[in-house]
C-alpha positions as CSV (number, residue, x, y, z in Angstrom):
1,X,101.9,146.1,75.9
2,X,99.3,143.4,75.1
3,X,95.6,143.9,74.9
4,X,93.3,143.0,78.0
5,X,91.7,140.3,76.2
6,X,95.5,138.8,76.1
7,X,96.4,139.2,79.3
8,X,92.5,137.9,80.4
9,X,93.8,134.7,78.3
10,X,96.8,134.4,79.9
11,X,95.0,134.7,83.2
12,X,92.6,131.9,82.3
13,X,95.1,129.5,81.1
14,X,97.2,129.5,83.7
15,X,94.5,129.0,86.4
16,X,93.2,126.5,84.1
17,X,96.8,124.1,84.0
18,X,97.0,124.8,87.7
19,X,93.4,123.3,88.5
20,X,94.1,120.3,86.1
21,X,97.5,119.8,87.9
22,X,96.0,119.4,91.1
23,X,93.2,117.0,90.0
24,X,96.2,114.8,88.2
25,X,98.7,115.1,91.3
26,X,95.5,113.8,93.8
27,X,94.8,111.1,91.6
28,X,98.2,110.2,91.4
29,X,98.7,110.5,95.5
30,X,95.6,108.8,96.1
31,X,96.6,105.9,94.2
32,X,100.1,105.5,96.1
33,X,97.9,105.7,98.9
34,X,95.6,102.9,98.0
35,X,97.9,100.2,97.7
36,X,97.8,97.5,99.3
37,X,99.7,97.0,102.8
38,X,103.1,95.1,102.1
39,X,103.2,96.3,98.6
40,X,107.0,97.5,98.0
41,X,108.1,100.5,99.2
42,X,109.7,101.1,96.0
43,X,106.8,100.9,94.1
44,X,104.5,103.2,96.2
45,X,107.5,106.0,96.3
46,X,107.2,106.2,92.6
47,X,103.6,107.2,92.6
48,X,104.6,109.6,95.3
49,X,107.7,111.3,93.8
50,X,105.5,112.3,90.7
51,X,103.1,113.5,92.5
52,X,105.7,115.6,94.8
53,X,107.4,116.9,91.2
54,X,103.5,117.8,90.1
55,X,103.6,120.8,92.4
56,X,106.5,122.5,90.1
57,X,104.5,122.9,87.1
58,X,101.5,123.7,89.6
59,X,103.5,126.4,91.5
60,X,104.4,127.9,87.7
61,X,100.7,128.5,87.1
62,X,99.5,130.0,90.1
63,X,102.8,132.3,89.9
64,X,101.8,133.4,86.4
65,X,98.2,133.6,87.5
66,X,99.0,136.3,90.0
67,X,101.3,138.1,88.0
68,X,98.9,137.9,84.9
69,X,95.7,139.3,87.9
70,X,97.9,142.1,89.0
71,X,99.0,143.0,85.4
72,X,95.0,143.1,84.4
73,X,94.3,145.5,87.6
74,X,97.4,147.7,87.4
75,X,97.3,149.9,84.6
76,X,100.4,151.9,85.2
77,X,103.3,149.0,85.1
78,X,102.9,146.3,82.3
79,X,104.6,143.3,83.4
80,X,103.9,141.3,79.9
81,X,107.8,141.5,79.1
82,X,107.9,139.0,82.4
83,X,104.4,137.2,81.4
84,X,105.6,135.9,78.1
85,X,108.3,133.7,78.6
86,X,107.3,132.5,81.9
87,X,104.0,131.2,80.2
88,X,106.2,129.7,77.6
89,X,108.3,127.9,80.4
90,X,105.0,127.0,82.4
91,X,104.1,125.0,79.0
92,X,107.8,123.7,78.7
93,X,107.7,122.4,82.3
94,X,104.1,121.0,82.0
95,X,105.0,118.9,78.9
96,X,108.2,117.8,81.1
97,X,106.2,116.3,83.5
98,X,103.4,114.9,81.9
99,X,106.4,112.6,79.4
100,X,108.4,112.1,82.9
101,X,105.3,111.2,85.0
102,X,103.7,108.9,82.7
103,X,107.1,107.5,80.8
104,X,109.5,106.9,83.5
105,X,107.0,106.9,87.0
106,X,103.8,105.5,86.1
107,X,104.9,103.6,82.9
């Protein structure tokens, strides 16, 4: 079982990533809604799809934060063997979302 400080770091990092993602997704969605009427549907759909795809890493970050909090408050059973790989999965999904959003949808 890792130290409590490491669990707190995972908890804080996952909440921070979720917050940043929520702001970015909101920005992208707002951008899609701000196009003038008559804008081609395929252009606005790119932004809306990029915003929708952002829900995936956001959800993983929230689940990771919840499991980390549970692990911090529950001393009888450790979820570290789940938290550690889930944190790496979260970072990988976040990386892919960033690259895909910028290069394919918004580029």
